[in-house]
Every structure is written in structure tokens, then in C-alpha cells.
N, C-alpha and C positions, 0 to 999 in steps of 0.2 A: 856738791855743786860749787862752782866758782861764785865768789861773793861780788855782787855789784848792785847798784840801785836798779830795781827792776819794776816794771809794771806788769801786772798779771791780770788777764781776763779770765774770770771764773765763769764757765758755762754751767749753769745749773739746769740740768735736765733732771729728771728724777726717775729712778728706776723703781717701779713698784715691786715690792717684795713682800712675801707673807712670812712673818716671824711667828713661829709656833712654839709656845711653851707648853708645860704640862697641863695648864688649865685654860689658856686663852690664846687665840690666834689674832695677831695685830698686824695690819698693813702698815708698812713703812716706806718711805721714799728715800732713795739714795741720790744725793746731789752730785752731779758730775761737773768737774771744772777743768779748765785748761789754761796753762800759762801761755801768754802771747804778748809780744812787745806792742806798744802803741795801740791799745784796745779801741780808742776812739776812731782810729783810722781802719783797723782790721775787723771791727765788729760786723760790718755788713757782709764781708766775704765769709766770715765764720758762720754767720746765720745761713748763708746759702749752702755751705758745705755740711754743716752739722745739724741744722734745724733751728727753730726759733726759741728753744729753751734756754736762752741766755738771760739770767736773772741776777747774777752777781758780778760786779767788777771789783778787782782787787789791785792795790798798789803797794809796792815795797817802798817805804819812806824812810830816808835818813832823818833821825831826830833833829828837830829845829826847822825843818822844811814844811811847807804847806802842801796839801793835796792840790794838784792842778785844778783850776776852775773848770777846765774842759772835762775832767773826769767826774766832778760833781754834777755838771750839767748832763753828761752822758748817762749817769746813774739815774737821775730823775727822768730823763727823756725815755729811758728803757724800762722804767719802773723797777730798777735793779737795786739790790743791796750792795753796799760797799764794804770790802774787806781790806783793812790796812795792816800790813806787817811793819811794825815800828822797830827801827834799828838805831840804837844810840851809839853811833861811831862817826868817823869822819867821812864816810861815803866811799872808802877805798877798801881793797882787799887787804887781809892781814889782821892778825889778832893783837899784835904788839902796838897798842895805841894807849899810852899811859894817861892821856888826857880824857880818855873815854872808858875808864874802868867802871865797874858796877857801883863803886862808891860815889861816883859823880852823879849817877841816877838818884841814889838815896839822899844825897845832899841837896837835891833839888835843882840841879843844873838845867834840866829840861822842863821844869814845871810850867813856865810861862808858855812854851811852845806846845806842851800837852793840852793846856787849856784852850789854846787857839785851835788845835786839832779837834778837840771835842766840839767846839763851836761849829767847825766845818761839818763834822759828821752828823750833827743834829739837823743839818739842812737836807740830809738824804732821806727822802720820804719813806723809802722801803726799809730803812734801818741800816745799822753798821755793825761790823765785827772788827775788834781791835786785837791783833796778834803780836804782842810785844816780845822781843828778844827770843826768837825760836832757836831750836837746836843748841841749846845752852850746854848740853852734855857732849859736845864735840870741841876740838881745839881750834876752830876756824874763825871765830869772831871776837871782837873786842869785849863782848859780854859773856863769852864762854867761861865756864866755872873753873877750868884748870889752867888758864893762861892769863896774862895781863894782870897778875897779882889779884885775881878774883878767887872766890870760893863758892861752893854751892850755897852755903848760908848767906853769903853776900848777894847771890842771885835772888833768894827768897826775900830778903829785905828790899831789894830793888823792885821786884815784882809788886810787893805789897804797897810800896810807895807809889808806884805808877797807878795802881788800882785806886788808892786813896785819893790821888789827885783827880783821876777821871771821875770817880763817884761824887766828889765834892764840887765839881763843875756843873753848872746848870745843863740839864739834858744828859749828863753822863750816865745816869742810871739806866738809860735806854740802850746803851752800847754794850754788846756782849764781848767779853774778853776770852780769847782762845789761848790756852796753854799747850804748846806743842814741842816736845823734845824730839830728837832723832830717834828712830826706831830701835837702835842699839847704840850703847855708849862707846865713845872713842876718846880716851882709852877705856877698856872694859875693866874697871876697877871698882872696888866697893865705894871709894870716895867719890867716884863719878857716876854712880848708879842713878838711873832715872828718878827713883824715889827720893834721892837726896835733894832734888830741885823742886819738889812739889810744895807749893805755898799754902795748901790747905783747901778743903772743899768749898768753904765760904768765899775763897778768893778767886775762883774761876767759874765761868758760866758754861764754857765749852772746853773739851779736851781733845787731844789728837796727837799725831806723830807724822814725821816725814821719813821717806825711804825710797830707794831706787833699785831697779834691776839693771846692772851694767852689762849683763850678758856674759858670754865667754870672752873674757878680757884679762890677760895676764893670769894671775892666780884666782881670779873671780870666775864664778860659774853662773849659768842661768838660774834665776831664783824666782819662784812664783809669788804673787802678792800675799797669799796666806802665810808662806814661810817668812816673808819680810815683816809682816805686821801683827800676826796673831799673838805672839808672846808679849809684845809691847802693849797691845790692846788689853790683854788680860791684866797685866800689871797696872796700867793706868786706870782702867775701869774699877779695879779694886780700891784705888785711891779716891776716885770720884766717879760714881756711876752716872755720867752725864753724856749728852750727845757727843759722838766721837768723829773727828775729821781726819782723814788722810790729807793733810794740808799741803803736801808736795809729794808727787810721785811721778814716775815715768819708767819706761822700758826701752832699751835699744832692741834692734832686731838681730843682734849678734848671737847666734846659737839657738834660736828658738822662734816661736810664732808670736810676733808682736801683737797682731790682731787678737789672737786668742788670749794673750795676757790682759789686754784691755777688757775683753768680755768677762774674764774671770773675776774682775773687780766686783761685778754685780752679784757674784755668788757669796761674797764674804758675809753678808748679812745673815744668810740662812745657814752657813756652815760654821762660822766661828766668831762673828762680830755683830751681834744683834742690835747694838746701839750705834752702828756705823751710820753717820748722817750725811757725809759729803766726801768727795774725792776730787782733788785738784791735780790735773795733769800738767807736767812741765814740758811745754811744747818748744823745745830748743835743740838745735844741732850744735854741739860744743865739743871740746877736747875729750871729755869723759864719755862721749857717745852721742849718737844721733837719736834724740828722743822725739823728734818732730812727728806730728800727725800728718804723714804723707803716704801716698800709695792707696790704691783702690780698697784693698782689704782692710787696711788700718783705718782709713777714713770711714768705711762702712761700719766697722765695729764701733767706732766712737759715735757715729751718727745714731746707731741703735741705742747706745746708752742714753743719748739725749732724748731721742724721740719716743722711746717705749715707756717712759715713766709718767707718773702723775705730775701735774703742774701746780 
């Protein structure tokens, strides 16, 4: 995905699923989200199109900035949880940002703004999720482990520093921290393996991964959600058996059934990912593909995900 400061509206519908083990059957709910620009403005239309199960609002935030007051107000007005993806860079595309290496995080460059952020998030009555420095196992960001003079070990130090600051701030213990690499490492090397970036079970509250189906495009081919996420899920859950989020995902319609792809997300709990807790759709038409929720069949599939679940 192209890097920019983004606002994400996460629709939490919830798909009831029955997870059956050898000895117990447990009902779980799958939270369904969607990326959308300007959620304060677009929320009413999304409710009309997809149903009323909108319970999480997320924002992509460049470190040092505050969450817009309008988003805090919208979260409380809707009784919604707030998810903040925290990005310690200069707010622009590109990984070559020497002033924003992981060492700057560890040295405390952003500590004051993190405390301010925690104070904001404690105002959200339904609670908050903080997702610092995602997709660290790719070469796309200033905090990525293989670029900008960073390392996987440096990422772990930076993550633990962020968590320490958050937990030491009044109200910080109520904020859940979500660790989410990309579903496959780029480059795919031992030094850049997902496991190299894991900060420890006690350092995360939620885990997850990001991944996309770009369809039949160039050398890429149509890929179903299970193929994209199952291996990463198994690996990450072996590190920390905690609630798992597909924190960013989407599919184009190039070469397959986009509506069916959306519906298949709901089967992952019962087929290969029993701890799956949430899915966030990237609702954007961009150069890498049209991931937008548009067209009757696609919107109907997404509406089913929102409407057929527990609340």
C-alpha cells in the first residue's frame, strides 16, 4: 500500500461463528472493518449502505500529532472504540528518513507526544487500541527493520520503549497494543523473518497481520484470504496465542469474484484461524488496484458481514 497519513473507519459488525475443538464448542464474533477517508463525514452513508454495526473508528497518526477532536467526539457519540496506528516518521512516503530511525523512538524523541496521545485515548469511553509501527518486516517505512539503518533488534527495543511509556502514563494500562507485521516478509530472508520482530508475549495485547489480494496483475495472481493469512496466523499465534486481527486487507476484482472473497473472510475462523477477532477492509481505489466497496454484489457481501453477526 502507498504510505500516507490516513484515517480509517473500522466497521465492527460481527460474524457469529462456532469454533469447535475436540472438547468444547465456543461461539466467537469476527469484527469486520473498512478503511475510509474522513469517517466523521462518511459514517452516515456507510451506515445506510452496510448497516449499523459501526463500532470502531481508526486513525493513522504521524507521531507527534494529536488525534483530531472531531474523531474523539465521533467515537464517543457512536459509542465506538478508537484504533490508532502510530507512525514515527515525517508524514511522507519513503523509508529513507534518517531523523526518524528506530533509535529516535528508543531515545525518547516521541515520549511527550505519546503521553499526550494516551491522555486523548483515555477520553474514549469505549476504549482504544494502539497499533505502533506496523508492517515492520517490509522495506516501505522509516521504522522498517531492513532500511534506514534499522534492525529487527532495534524494532524490538523501540516497541518495548513505546509500551513502557504508554503503560507508565495514567490510563495507559487500559489501552490495548496491537502488533501487526505484514503477512509475508519482504525481503523473505532469515534476518527479516516475522519472528525476529516479536517483542515478547508480555509486550503485546493483540496480534495480527496485513495482506492484500492484488488479483491477476503482472506476475501476481488471484489469491484467497486463507492462502494470504493462514501461514502468518500459525506463526504469530505460536508466538502469542492472543486475539488476532487482520489489520489491513482488501481485494481487487481483477481475475476473480470480489464479493466471494469478502464472504470467504468469515470462514477463516472455522477453517484455519480460530482466534481471528477482527478484519479491516482497505476501501480505496489506488494505483495498485481498486479495492473500493462498490457494486451491488460487493456491497451486499460486505453488508452481510456487518449485519449477520453478534453485536
